[in-house]
C-alpha positions in Angstrom: 2.7 26.7 4.1 4.0 28.3 1.2 6.7 25.9 0.3 6.6 23.5 -2.5 6.2 19.8 -2.6 8.7 18.0 -4.3 7.9 14.1 -5.7 9.8 11.5 -7.5 8.1 11.2 -10.4 8.7 7.2 -12.0 7.7 8.9 -14.9 11.2 10.2 -16.1 12.5 8.8 -12.4 13.6 12.4 -11.1 12.7 14.5 -8.7 10.0 17.1 -9.4 8.3 20.1 -8.5 4.4 19.1 -7.9 2.5 21.6 -9.7 -1.5 20.4 -9.8 -3.6 20.9 -12.7 -5.9 22.8 -10.7 -4.8 23.8 -6.7 -9.0 24.0 -6.0 -9.2 20.0 -7.1 -6.2 18.1 -6.5 -6.6 14.4 -7.6 -4.5 11.5 -6.2 -5.4 7.6 -7.3 -4.1 4.9 -5.2 -4.5 1.1 -6.6 -6.1 -0.4 -3.6 -6.3 -4.4 -2.4 -7.3 -7.0 -4.4 -9.8 -8.6 -1.7 -8.6 -12.7 -2.0 -6.9 -12.9 1.4 -6.0 -10.5 4.5 -3.5 -7.6 3.9 0.0 -8.2 4.8 3.0 -6.0 6.1 3.8 -5.5 2.3 0.2 -4.1 1.6 0.8 -2.1 4.7 3.4 0.3 3.3 1.5 2.0 0.5 -1.6 2.3 2.9 0.8 4.4 5.3 2.8 6.0 2.4 0.0 7.7 0.6 -2.1 8.3 3.7 0.7 10.8 4.5 1.1 12.2 1.1 -2.8 13.0 1.5 -2.1 14.9 4.7 0.8 16.8 3.0 -1.6 17.7 0.5 -4.4 18.8 2.4 -2.0 20.7 4.4 -0.8 22.6 1.3 -4.0 22.9 -0.5 -6.7 22.5 2.1 -8.8 19.7 3.1 -11.8 20.7 0.5 -9.4 20.8 -2.5 -7.5 17.4 -2.2 -9.5 14.2 -3.5 -7.9 10.9 -2.5 -9.6 7.6 -4.7 -8.6 4.1 -3.8 -10.1 1.3 -5.5 -11.2 -2.3 -4.4 -10.8 -5.1 -6.8 -13.5 -7.3 -5.9 -13.4 -9.6 -9.1 -10.3 -11.2 -10.3 -8.8 -14.6 -10.4 -7.1 -14.7 -7.7 -10.4 -14.4 -5.3 -12.1 -17.4 -7.6 -9.5 -19.3 -6.9 -9.5 -18.4 -2.8 -12.9 -18.8 -2.5 -12.8 -22.0 -4.0 -10.2 -23.4 -1.7 -11.8 -21.8 1.3 -15.2 -23.1 0.3 -17.4 -20.1 0.4 -18.9 -17.9 -1.9 -17.0 -15.2 -3.7 -19.3 -12.6 -2.0 -18.8 -14.2 1.2 -14.7 -14.1 0.8 -14.8 -10.5 -0.4 -17.1 -9.1 2.2 -15.0 -10.7 5.0 -11.6 -9.3 3.4 -13.0 -6.3 2.9 -14.0 -5.8 6.5 -10.7 -7.0 7.7 -9.0 -4.7 5.2 -11.1 -1.5 7.0 -10.1 -2.7 10.4 -6.4 -2.8 9.2 -6.2 0.6 8.0 -8.1 1.7 11.1 -5.4 -0.3 13.3 -2.9 1.7 11.2 -4.0 4.9 12.0 -4.8 5.6 8.2 -7.8 8.2 7.3 -10.4 6.8 4.7 -9.8 8.0 1.4 -12.6 10.3 -0.5 -13.7 7.4 -2.3 -13.2 3.6 -2.4 -14.8 2.5 -5.2 -15.1 -1.9 -5.9 -14.6 -2.8 -9.5 -18.2 -4.5 -9.4 -20.1 -1.3 -9.2 -18.3 -0.1 -12.3 -18.4 -2.7 -15.2 -20.9 -0.8 -17.5 -18.4 1.9 -17.6 -15.8 -0.9 -18.1 -17.9 -2.0 -21.0 -18.0 1.2 -22.7 -14.3 1.8 -22.3 -13.6 -1.4 -24.0 -16.0 -0.6 -26.8 -14.2 3.0 -27.4 -11.1 1.2 -27.7 -12.3 -1.5 -30.3 -14.1 1.7 -32.4 -11.0 3.6 -32.1 -9.1 0.6 -33.2 -6.8 -0.3 -30.5 -8.5 -3.1 -29.2 -9.8 -6.0 -31.2 -11.9 -9.4 -30.5 -10.9 -12.8 -30.9 -12.8 -16.0 -29.7 -15.1 -13.9 -27.3 -12.0 -12.4 -25.6 -11.0 -8.8 -26.0 -7.4 -7.5 -26.5 -5.5 -4.3 -26.5 -3.2 -4.2 -29.2 -0.2 -2.9 -27.4 2.0 -2.0 -30.8 -0.2 0.8 -31.5 0.6 2.6 -28.6 3.9 4.2 -29.1 4.2 5.2 -25.8 4.3 1.6 -24.3 7.2 1.1 -21.4 8.1 4.8 -21.1 7.0 4.4 -17.3 9.1 1.3 -17.0 12.0 3.1 -19.3 12.1 0.0 -21.1 11.4 -0.8 -24.9 8.9 -3.7 -25.6 11.4 -6.5 -26.1 12.8 -5.7 -22.8 9.5 -5.7 -20.9 8.4 -9.2 -22.8 11.6 -10.7 -22.1 11.5 -9.6 -18.1 8.1 -10.8 -17.0 5.6 -13.5 -17.4 3.4 -12.8 -20.4 0.3 -14.4 -20.8 0.4 -17.1 -23.5 -2.9 -17.5 -25.5 -3.6 -18.4 -29.5 -6.3 -15.8 -28.8 -4.0 -12.9 -29.0 -2.4 -11.4 -32.4 0.8 -10.7 -30.4 2.2 -11.9 -27.0 2.3 -8.5 -25.2 -1.4 -8.0 -25.8 -3.1 -7.5 -22.7 -6.9 -8.6 -22.1 -9.7 -6.2 -21.4 -12.9 -8.8 -21.4 -12.9 -12.3 -21.2 -15.7 -15.2 -21.0 -16.3 -16.3 -17.8 -16.7 -20.0 -16.8 -19.5 -21.8 -15.3 -20.1 -20.8 -11.7 -17.7 -17.8 -12.3 -19.0 -13.7 -11.9 -20.3 -12.5 -15.2 -21.7 -9.6 -16.7 -23.8 -9.2 -20.2 -21.3 -7.6 -22.8 -21.2 -6.9 -27.0 -18.9 -9.8 -27.0 -20.7 -12.2 -24.5 -21.2 -12.9 -20.8 -17.9 -12.4 -19.0 -15.8 -10.0 -16.7 -13.2 -7.4 -17.2 -9.4 -7.8 -17.2 -7.6 -6.8 -14.1 -5.8 -3.8 -15.5 -9.0 -2.0 -16.8 -10.9 -0.8 -13.7 -8.5 1.6 -12.3 -8.4 3.3 -15.8 -12.4 3.6 -15.6 -12.9 4.5 -11.8 -10.0 7.0 -11.7 -11.8 8.7 -15.0 -14.9 8.8 -13.3 -13.9 10.3 -9.8 -10.8 12.2 -11.2 -11.6 12.8 -14.4 -9.3 12.1 -17.9 -6.4 13.7 -16.6 -5.2 14.2 -13.1 -2.4 14.7 -10.9 -1.0 11.7 -8.8 -1.0 8.1 -9.3 0.5 6.0 -6.7 0.9 2.5 -5.8 3.9 -0.2 -5.1 6.6 -0.3 -7.7 5.9 -4.1 -8.3 2.8 -2.6 -10.3 4.8 -0.4 -12.8 4.7 -3.1 -15.1 2.1 -4.3 -16.4 -0.3 -3.0 -14.5 0.5 1.1 -14.8 1.7 0.7 -17.9 -1.6 -1.0 -19.3 -3.4 1.5 -17.2 -1.4 4.3 -19.5 -2.0 2.4 -22.7 -5.5 2.0 -22.6 -6.7 5.4 -20.8 -4.7 7.5 -23.0 -6.1 5.6 -26.5 -9.7 5.8 -25.2 -9.4 9.3 -24.1 -7.6 10.6 -27.1 -5.1 12.5 -24.4 -1.5 12.9 -24.1 -1.2 12.7 -20.4 -3.1 10.3 -17.9 -1.5 11.2 -14.8 1.3 13.7 -14.3 2.9 12.2 -11.3 3.6 8.5 -10.6 4.6 7.5 -7.4 5.6 4.3 -6.2 6.9 3.0 -3.0 9.3 0.2 -2.4 9.3 -3.3 -1.3 9.3 -4.5 2.3 12.2 -7.1 2.9 12.8 -9.9 5.3 16.2 -10.9 5.2 16.8 -8.5 2.3 14.4 -10.8 0.5 11.3 -9.3 -1.1 7.8 -10.2 1.2 5.6 -11.9 -1.1 3.8 -15.1 -0.5 5.8 -17.2 -3.2 8.9 -17.2 -0.7 6.7 -18.0 2.4 7.7 -15.1 4.4 4.5 -13.1 4.5 3.4 -11.3 7.9 -0.4 -10.6 7.9 -1.5 -6.9 9.6 -3.6 -8.9 11.7 -1.0 -11.0 13.2 0.2 -8.2 15.3 -2.9 -6.8 16.6 -3.1 -8.8 19.4 0.1 -7.8 20.9 1.6 -4.6 19.0 -0.5 -1.1 19.2 -0.6 -0.4 15.5 1.0 2.9 15.8 4.4 1.0 16.3 3.6 -0.6 13.2 3.1 3.0 11.7 6.3 4.4 12.9 8.3 1.4 11.8 6.6 1.8 8.3 7.8 5.3 8.3 11.3 4.6 9.4 12.7 4.3 5.7 12.1 6.3 2.7 9.3 5.6 0.6 11.4 4.9 -2.4 13.8 2.4 -0.5 13.4 -1.0 0.6 12.6 -1.6 4.1 13.6 -4.9 5.5 11.5 -5.8 8.7 12.9 -7.1 11.3 12.3 -7.5 15.2 14.6 -4.8 16.2 13.0 -2.6 14.3 9.5 -3.2 16.1 11.3 -2.9 19.4 12.8 0.4 18.3 9.9 1.8 17.2 8.0 0.9 20.4 11.0 2.2 22.8 10.4 5.6 20.8 6.8 5.9 21.6 7.3 4.9 24.9 9.4 7.8 25.3 7.5 10.3 23.3 4.3 9.5 25.0 5.6 11.0 28.2 5.6 14.5 26.8 2.0 13.6 25.2 -0.6 16.4 26.2 -4.2 16.6 25.1 -4.4 19.4 22.9 -7.6 21.4 22.8 -6.8 24.3 20.5 -5.3 24.7 17.2 -1.4 24.3 17.3 0.8 25.4 13.8 4.0 23.1 13.2 6.8 24.9 12.6 7.3 25.4 8.7 10.9 24.1 9.6 9.7 20.8 11.1 7.1 20.3 8.2 10.1 20.7 5.6 11.0 17.1 4.8 8.0 15.8 4.3 7.6 18.4 1.4 10.5 17.2 0.2 9.8 13.9 -1.2 7.9 12.5 1.3 11.3 12.7 3.8 9.8 10.8 6.5 13.2 9.7 8.5 13.9 13.6 8.1 10.7 14.6 10.2 10.9 12.0 12.4 14.4 13.2 13.4 12.5 16.7 13.8 10.3 15.0 16.3 13.1 13.8 18.1 13.9 17.8 18.5 10.8 18.8 19.5 10.7 16.1 22.1 13.8 17.4 23.4 12.5 20.7 23.4 9.1 19.7 25.0 10.9 17.9 27.8 11.9 20.7 29.4 8.0 20.9 31.0 6.8 23.9 29.2 3.0 22.9 27.9 3.0 25.0 24.5 6.7 22.9 23.6 4.6 19.7 24.4 1.5 20.8 22.4 3.8 21.7 19.4 5.2 18.0 20.0 2.3 16.5 20.4 0.5 18.1 17.3 3.4 17.4 15.2 3.0 13.5 16.0 -0.2 13.7 15.4 0.0 15.3 12.3 1.6 11.8 10.8 -0.6 9.7 12.6 1.3 9.0 16.0 0.2 9.9 19.7 -3.6 9.7 18.5 -4.3 7.6 21.8 -4.5 8.9 24.7 -1.7 7.9 27.1 -3.8 6.1 29.3 -4.7 4.1 26.0 -1.4 3.6 25.1 -0.2 2.3 28.4 -3.2 -0.2 28.9 -3.1 -1.4 25.5 -3.2 -5.1 26.0 -1.8 -8.2 24.3 -3.8 -10.9 24.6 -1.4 -13.9 24.9 -2.6 -17.1 23.4 -2.1 -20.5 25.3 1.4 -21.9 25.0 3.4 -24.0 27.5 7.1 -23.7 28.7 7.7 -26.6 26.8 6.5 -25.7 23.1 8.4 -22.1 23.9 11.6 -23.9 24.4 10.7 -26.3 21.5 10.5 -23.7 19.1 13.5 -21.8 20.4 15.5 -25.2 20.1 14.3 -25.1 16.3 15.5 -21.4 16.0 18.8 -21.9 17.3 19.3 -25.0 14.9 18.0 -22.2 11.9 20.4 -19.7 12.8 23.3 -22.0 13.2 22.4 -23.5 9.5 22.1 -19.7 8.4 18.7 -20.3 7.6 17.2 -16.5 8.7 14.1 -17.0 7.0 12.9 -19.7 8.8 14.9 -18.2 12.2 12.6 -15.1 11.8 9.4 -16.9 11.0 9.9 -18.7 14.5 10.2 -15.5 16.1 7.3 -13.8 14.7 5.4 -17.0 15.4 6.2 -16.8 19.2 5.6 -13.2 19.0 2.3 -13.8 17.9 1.5 -16.0 20.9 2.7 -13.4 23.3 6.5 -14.3 23.8 9.3 -12.3 23.4 12.8 -13.8 22.7 16.1 -12.1 23.1 19.4 -13.0 22.3 22.5 -11.8 24.4 25.6 -13.2 25.0 25.1 -16.2 22.6 21.9 -17.2 24.5 18.2 -16.8 24.1 15.9 -16.0 26.7 12.1 -15.3 26.6 9.5 -13.6 28.1 5.9 -12.8 27.6 5.2 -8.9 26.4 
């Protein structure tokens, strides 16, 4: 396709034409999981968003010309704390969560990145970058800690479009007597007893979280590359700090040319977060819902906008896919998707616009012509849908956990009380608890009924 790609660049906060550094070596780095707990639906959104962007880039430049790198953070304070709480080793915890993460990616029909490096595999390179920053006077050592001195990087805050005082005031800055200034961030810190540690010129310890992405993106994509992606919650401090340490270590005026950030997932219009107590893990859906349903739901809103997660959305997506599978055919030859159908994806990953085009293709395919059905199915396949056979889709078994009718009715009563008190967060939580046990509840004419899905 000859059409240009446009992306909203957070660095400047405007939509721009995408022009790669080298069309034969297009590079995209996306911040991956910190493997302390199983991924939730909020984590699923960037998985799907950047999977779609990867597909669009390959469509434009060719499969061999695009490198997609997504890291795994397997050393971090959260991991250490989680292992202690679960009373297992850090190694056992990270292995288990990485396996679950990969399983969740398969469930969501996401392609594997070209590389998926782990932080622990790249510690020597991190030590080297820290040493470079110290030599260049951008970092300093104090009490076996190494800190980046933020005031020495004049462009700090440009990604967030805020000055330093605004950033400090609006965030939780780590307080430490070892710092010269409150805004300075850690590059290396000593490990406590029984914590993971590596040798360094500053003593045994481990790297700060921000450093790993600077090191691994440089290793696989170079000092300057095309696209850096992640959730919008990473803009500050993580991505601001990446830019600062990378540009200073590399003596460069650019780190990544385009910064792409997806919006939050909300429940009852509140951000999904552990602190809110409204987390829904991807694994919660696996026994009851085909992963394509979640994938379509995650594409139903533009990636920049918040997406409110609710049962109505899931039901609508299931109905759409049930309908679309009526026109599914096995495509055994290469079928070109019409350019006008792809246009929305090239225009800042407008997935709702592309889905609208698929609906039009479905209407046309429903007339019975095999050629139209092949184009329709191929257009769905392009965004990771209709990837199962029709038989697999129809035979997807929703394993029901044992639950008595008495327990179901008790939960429905609790939910009715929560709705009466306008506690919609609790109401949604109870609905999902029942859904995870294979029970679907429906509200109609002021009454709630239930059935097994």
